[in-house]
N, C-alpha and C positions, 0 to 999 in steps of 0.2 A: 504494500500500500504506500502511495506517495506521502512524503512528509507534509504536514499541514503548513499553510502560509508560504508555500513556494509559488510565487507569482509567475504566470506565463501569459502569453498573448497580450502583451502590453501595447497600448496605443496612447498617443497624446492628442487631446482635443483642446486646443487653446492651452490654458495653464493646468488643465485637469488630466491626470493619468487614469486610464481605465485598464483594469487587469482582472484576470481570472485566477482562481486558486481552489484547491481542495481543502475543505475544513477537516477537523479531527475525525469526523465520521465518514469521510470519503465522499461527501457531497460537493458538487461544483458550485462555487459562489463567485460573484462578480462584484467588484468594488470600483468606486470612482472617488478620487481624492485630489483636491486642489494643491498645487505646488507653490502657490504664491505665499510670500512671507505673511505670517499672522492671519491667514484666512481661516483655517480650521475646518473647511468643508470636506466631509467624507461621508459616503453612503455605501451600504451593502445591499445587494439585490440578488434575487434568485435566478434572474435571466440576464443575459448580456445586453439585450436591447434596452432594458430599463436603465442599466448603468450608463450606457452610451447616451440615452436621452437626458439623464441627470447631468452628465458632463456638458452636453450641448446647451442646455438651458441655464447652467450655473452662471451667476454674475457675482464677482467678488464685491464685498461691501467695504473692503479696506481701501 
């Protein structure tokens, strides 16, 4: 079984990175996290399209 939190299939949409990973139970999860300083935006989703939509619609408030 793959190690948890090993990210793969990374893409960058603006300042937001979208990646997939396997959680501790072997399920595939998808995350979107903003790389801008002091932003703090991150989300976890069950499907890739939701994570990419969150990345495309994110606007930094910093």
